[in-house]
C-alpha angles and dihedrals in degrees: 000000000000131000129197105298095242096039092228116148125205128186132186117212139163144127110305114268091030102110101272092134092051090051092046091052093047091054095040091058092059115099090225096053128074101193127175123211102224087322088159098021094135094054097080106043126119093012091299102127109181103153112128136169090252090067088067095057107117101249093046095044090053092051113076109206133186110279095027102097147325097273132063102203137048086231084084087086110012095174094052094045098041107129092355095138092058093042091056088068096063111003119146089217131022125184150102143271108233112157101203095040084107086081089070098030096133091050087054094052092044091053102042131061122277093255092062114124132200125203105209115194124205125189128181113275095235093061091042090055093045090052093048090051094046090057092042091055095047107101091204093055123081091209109133104185130102139167098313092051091046092054091046093050092044093049091047091053091051091048092047091056094045095050096044115118090203104062089138087069095047124088108200116210125195108211099212096050099036108043096054098044122079090197091062093052090053091047089055089053088053092050090051094043090239110157113248116219138150091280090054092050091050091051091049091052090050094051094046090049091049092050090050090054091050091050092054091056097040117125114209097184109158127163123237088251091053092051092048092050091050095049093049101040109030121098098237094162093059091046093054090051091054092048089056092050091049093050092051093049094048098045120105136045129317134203115275124236115263 
């Protein structure tokens, strides 16, 4: 069974409703990245971390088994999994997007090689709460989580980053500054040694344009009670520290397309 040629593993994590899917899709569409979309999302719940490098060997990755995830076919995300079988032979990075994998971050780093990287996304708590509540109030959605759960998850993600002993392997991303800035996408490619070409630049432009459209239609309706709960319970100090770390990491020039 074959792994990614370089053996480099890459994971995307972050509080739910923080842009992990958008990041996972951006990476998955790169020819040098074989990225799952919660391919092994069920292998880290309830303190039962069973994600190992062997799961990313080609034959195993292409075989969805009971207990792996919530879907039974790669048709679940055709764009993400387009050409995945071929990419697993020579991808620069191979990995998975699992939002709450931050809960078992140290298990991940203890299990995977030293060159493993984690992209950890942080979004402002007000928009996270609004997104939780939007899904909660949708009668066609089985989402059961509102403001209290959003604050808990958000705080836990902040705490997970702060207590990690492997910050040198974590790439923090700030949603509001990254997803609307082409320069930041290209800087991430540089950090990951992903070649930048005209196709990359076109993909970046498409994702930035799509995020701008989503922003125009975004509803930030929060009740007075929601806002009060956020301002009293959210870990704003830790969030500001992470924003500063992100800004320092993503400053400077990046390679141009060509």
